[in-house]
C-alpha positions in Angstrom: 121.1 206.0 44.4 118.8 206.5 47.3 116.1 204.5 45.5 118.5 201.8 44.9 119.5 201.9 48.5 115.9 202.0 49.4 115.2 199.0 47.3 118.2 197.2 48.7 117.0 198.1 52.2 113.5 196.8 51.5 114.9 193.7 49.9 117.1 193.2 53.0 114.2 193.9 55.3 112.1 191.5 53.4 114.9 188.9 53.5 115.3 189.6 57.2 111.5 189.1 57.7 111.7 186.0 55.7 114.7 184.7 57.6 113.0 185.8 60.9 109.9 183.9 59.9 112.0 180.8 58.9 113.9 181.2 62.2 110.7 181.4 64.1 109.3 178.4 62.2 112.5 176.5 63.0 112.3 177.5 66.6 108.6 176.4 66.7 109.6 173.1 65.1 112.4 172.6 67.5 110.0 173.4 70.4 107.5 170.9 69.0 110.3 168.3 68.5 111.5 169.0 72.1 107.9 168.5 73.4 107.6 165.3 71.4 111.0 164.1 72.7 109.9 164.9 76.3 106.6 163.0 75.7 108.5 160.1 74.3 110.9 160.2 77.2 108.0 160.3 79.6 106.4 157.3 77.8 109.7 155.5 77.8 110.2 156.2 81.5 106.7 155.0 82.2 107.1 151.9 80.1 110.4 151.2 81.7 108.8 151.7 85.2 106.0 149.4 84.3 108.4 146.8 82.9 110.5 147.0 86.0 107.4 146.5 88.2 106.3 143.6 86.1 109.8 142.1 86.3 109.8 142.5 90.1 106.4 140.9 90.3 107.5 138.1 88.1 110.6 137.6 90.2 108.5 137.6 93.4 106.1 135.0 91.9 108.9 132.8 90.8 110.5 133.1 94.2 107.3 132.2 95.9 106.8 129.2 93.6 110.4 128.1 94.2 109.9 128.5 98.0 106.7 126.4 97.8 108.4 123.8 95.7 111.3 123.7 98.2 108.8 123.4 101.1 107.0 120.6 99.3 110.3 118.8 98.6 111.3 119.2 102.3 107.9 117.8 103.4 108.3 114.9 101.0 111.8 114.3 102.4 110.5 114.4 106.0 107.7 112.0 105.0 110.2 109.7 103.3 112.5 109.8 106.4 109.5 109.0 108.6 108.6 106.1 106.3 112.1 104.8 106.4 112.1 105.0 110.2 108.8 103.2 110.3 110.1 100.5 108.0 113.3 100.1 110.1 111.1 99.8 113.2 108.8 97.4 111.5 111.7 95.3 110.4 113.1 95.3 114.0 109.7 94.3 115.3 109.4 91.5 112.6 112.9 90.2 113.5 112.0 90.2 117.2 108.7 88.5 116.6 110.4 85.9 114.4 112.9 85.2 117.1 110.0 84.9 119.6 108.2 82.6 117.2 111.3 80.4 116.8 111.6 80.2 120.5 107.9 79.3 121.0 108.3 76.8 118.1 111.2 75.1 119.9 109.3 75.2 123.2 106.2 73.6 121.5 108.3 71.0 119.8 109.9 70.2 123.2 106.5 70.0 124.8 105.1 67.9 122.0 108.0 65.5 122.3 107.5 65.4 126.1 103.8 64.8 125.6 104.5 62.1 123.1 106.9 60.4 125.5 104.4 60.7 128.4 101.6 59.3 126.2 103.9 56.4 125.3 104.8 55.8 128.9 101.1 56.0 129.9 100.2 53.6 127.2 102.9 51.2 128.3 101.7 51.5 131.9 98.1 50.8 130.9 99.2 47.8 128.9 101.1 46.5 131.9 98.1 47.3 134.2 95.7 45.5 131.8 98.0 42.5 131.6 98.3 42.5 135.4 94.5 42.6 135.7 94.1 39.8 133.3 96.6 37.6 135.1 95.0 38.3 138.4 91.5 37.8 136.9 90.3 41.1 138.4 88.7 44.2 136.8 90.7 47.3 135.9 89.1 50.6 136.7 90.3 53.4 134.5 89.4 57.1 134.5 86.5 57.8 132.2 88.2 59.2 129.1 87.4 58.0 125.6 90.7 56.2 125.3 90.5 54.6 128.7 86.8 53.6 128.1 87.8 51.9 124.9 90.6 50.0 126.6 88.3 49.0 129.5 85.7 47.7 127.0 88.5 45.6 125.3 89.4 44.1 128.6 85.8 43.3 129.4 85.3 41.7 126.0 88.4 39.6 126.3 87.1 38.3 129.8 83.8 37.4 128.4 85.2 35.7 125.4 
């Protein structure tokens, strides 16, 4: 019976060694898996950190682009407002100048009419003076202008004829 017990003890010790070895292998595998899991967690954390940095950088670039676009839009709006103001001022100036032009035109028309009337009166006065000189048989002296010179020559020609 002792041998049998001895055999059973050896079998149990062998089984225990086998189970201990399996347990050790399992613990080693668990440790390896834990290490792999930690490495994966570190890699994931690092990747997440890099992605977050890239996201922040992308958001910052987008914000800068939006700010630049907004500033450009504001500048264009200011320029457009300035152009509108310039156009308004130019229109006011044009209206004022047109009014001045109309006024000057009226004044020139009045002066032209006055000049025409004066020339007509002068012509009538000359004609009367020429007639009076003919009737009296004298000579009419006129100021030396091309028109007066021509009239004086006509008077002389009519006397000699």
